[in-house]
C-alpha positions in Angstrom: 0.0 0.1 0.0 1.7 3.4 -1.2 1.5 6.0 1.6 1.5 9.4 0.6 3.1 12.2 2.2 2.9 15.7 2.0 5.8 18.1 2.5 5.3 21.4 4.4 6.8 24.2 2.6 9.6 26.4 4.7 7.1 29.4 5.6 10.8 31.5 5.8 11.9 30.3 2.1 11.4 33.0 -0.6 8.7 32.3 -3.0 10.3 33.9 -5.7 13.1 31.1 -5.4 13.5 28.6 -8.4 15.1 25.7 -8.6 16.9 24.6 -12.3 19.1 21.6 -12.5 19.4 21.5 -8.9 20.8 24.8 -8.6 18.7 27.4 -6.5 18.2 30.7 -8.4 17.2 33.8 -7.1 15.8 36.6 -9.4 18.1 39.2 -10.1 15.3 41.6 -11.6 16.2 44.6 -9.0 19.9 44.4 -10.5 19.1 44.6 -14.3 16.8 47.3 -13.2 19.7 49.3 -11.3 22.2 48.6 -14.4 19.7 49.6 -16.7 18.9 52.6 -15.0 22.7 53.2 -14.8 23.0 52.8 -18.8 20.1 55.2 -19.6 22.2 57.9 -17.3 25.2 57.2 -18.6 23.7 57.4 -22.5 22.1 60.6 -21.0 25.1 62.1 -20.0 26.9 61.5 -23.4 24.0 62.6 -25.4 23.9 65.7 -23.8 27.7 66.9 -24.5 27.0 66.2 -28.5 24.1 68.8 -29.4 25.7 70.6 -31.8 26.3 67.2 -33.9 23.7 65.9 -36.7 20.4 64.9 -35.0 20.5 61.2 -35.7 24.5 60.7 -34.6 24.6 61.9 -30.7 22.5 59.2 -29.9 24.5 56.1 -31.4 27.6 57.9 -30.6 26.1 58.0 -26.7 24.9 54.2 -26.7 28.5 53.4 -27.6 30.5 55.5 -25.7 27.9 54.2 -22.8 28.6 50.6 -23.7 32.5 51.1 -23.6 32.3 52.5 -20.0 30.0 49.7 -18.7 32.4 47.0 -20.5 35.6 48.7 -18.9 33.6 48.5 -15.6 32.5 44.8 -15.7 36.1 43.8 -16.5 37.5 46.0 -13.6 35.2 44.4 -11.2 35.9 41.3 -12.4 32.5 39.8 -11.0 31.3 36.3 -12.7 28.3 33.7 -12.2 29.3 30.7 -10.2 26.6 28.0 -11.1 27.6 26.3 -7.8 26.4 29.3 -6.1 23.8 30.3 -8.5 24.8 33.9 -8.7 27.7 36.1 -9.3 30.8 36.2 -7.2 34.1 38.0 -7.3 36.3 34.6 -7.0 39.1 36.2 -8.7 40.7 39.5 -7.5 43.4 39.3 -9.6 41.2 39.5 -12.8 39.7 43.0 -12.1 43.2 43.9 -11.0 44.8 42.6 -14.2 42.5 44.1 -16.5 43.1 47.7 -14.8 46.4 47.2 -15.4 45.9 46.4 -19.0 43.5 49.5 -19.4 46.1 51.5 -17.9 48.5 50.4 -20.4 46.0 50.6 -23.4 45.2 54.3 -22.3 49.1 55.2 -22.1 49.6 53.6 -25.5 46.5 55.6 -27.1 48.4 59.0 -25.7 51.8 57.8 -27.2 49.8 57.1 -30.4 48.5 60.7 -30.6 51.4 62.4 -29.6 53.8 60.5 -31.8 53.7 63.2 -34.6 56.2 66.3 -35.5 53.0 68.6 -35.0 52.9 67.3 -31.3 56.5 67.5 -30.9 56.6 71.0 -31.6 53.2 72.0 -29.9 54.6 70.1 -26.2 58.0 71.2 -26.5 61.0 68.4 -26.6 61.3 68.5 -22.9 57.5 67.4 -22.2 57.5 65.3 -25.2 60.3 63.3 -24.2 59.1 63.1 -20.8 55.6 61.6 -22.0 57.0 59.2 -24.4 59.5 57.5 -21.4 56.0 56.2 -20.6 56.7 53.7 -23.1 58.8 51.8 -20.4 55.7 52.1 -18.2 53.4 50.4 -21.1 56.0 47.8 -21.5 55.8 46.6 -17.4 52.3 46.8 -17.3 51.8 45.0 -20.7 54.5 42.2 -18.9 51.6 42.1 -15.4 48.9 42.3 -17.7 49.7 39.0 -19.9 51.6 37.4 -17.0 48.4 36.9 -14.8 45.9 35.5 -17.8 49.0 33.1 -19.2 50.4 31.8 -15.5 47.4 32.4 -13.1 44.0 33.2 -14.3 43.4 29.7 -16.3 45.3 27.6 -13.1 42.8 25.1 -11.3 40.2 26.6 -8.4 37.6 25.4 -6.7 34.8 26.3 -9.1 36.9 25.5 -12.3 39.4 23.1 -13.8 42.7 24.3 -15.3 42.3 23.7 -19.6 44.3 20.8 -20.5 46.1 22.6 -22.6 48.1 25.6 -21.8 49.3 28.5 -23.8 52.8 27.4 -25.3 53.2 31.1 -25.7 53.7 31.9 -22.2 57.3 31.1 -21.8 58.3 32.9 -25.3 56.3 36.1 -24.1 57.7 36.5 -20.5 61.5 35.4 -21.6 60.9 38.2 -24.7 59.7 41.1 -22.1 62.4 40.4 -19.6 65.0 40.1 -22.1 64.1 43.8 -23.0 64.2 45.2 -19.8 67.4 43.5 -19.3 68.6 44.8 -22.3 67.8 48.4 -21.4 69.2 47.7 -17.8 72.3 47.2 -19.0 72.2 49.8 -21.7 71.5 52.7 -19.0 74.4 51.1 -17.2 76.8 51.4 -19.8 75.6 54.6 -20.8 76.3 55.7 -17.1 79.5 54.4 -16.8 81.1 55.8 -20.0 79.1 59.3 -19.0 81.2 58.7 -15.8 84.3 58.0 -17.3 84.0 61.2 -20.1 83.5 63.5 -16.7 86.7 62.5 -14.7 89.4 63.1 -17.2 87.6 66.8 -17.5 87.4 67.1 -13.6 91.5 66.1 -13.2 92.0 68.9 -15.6 90.1 71.3 -14.0 91.3 70.6 -10.6 95.2 70.9 -12.2 94.4 74.4 -13.4 93.4 75.6 -10.1 96.7 74.7 -8.7 
């Protein structure tokens, strides 16, 4: 004889909780609404700064600019959906930091690209232009840090994901080439300083003899 039993529903359980593929998933409509409002606000801000454009262009340009800002924000925060938890979580804090480093390197590279002309040299004057373009060394270091994270750290084994079967073969050549460039630049700087010191020493000796 089959006995039917009724299971009592927990009164404290969220009525909007749904079960999908064995995972408890809570609705996130309020987050979507918040993001929609933020997106609309960004579009409005960018649209208001282009009132003198052709009528149909400011809206499309504003949508593109807002999408770019939101993309950078998503990459910087480093949140991802974890099926085991049924929600988003920031389980890879280095992911956001690495993307911030990469974004900084990209921004600096765009500045150098925009000022790599004779016209920019004349406007900025040589001292300022030279100082600005020395940031190429900073871009190199930032790019190495950004690439090294994704090549050596991000895809390693974690509690919520397995490591890929075949890691990128370019990891070692990438790191070796970058470190080699830094080492060669450091060696060139050291040699230049040594040659400068060797040139200054005889001149100082002659000056001291004349003083006597």
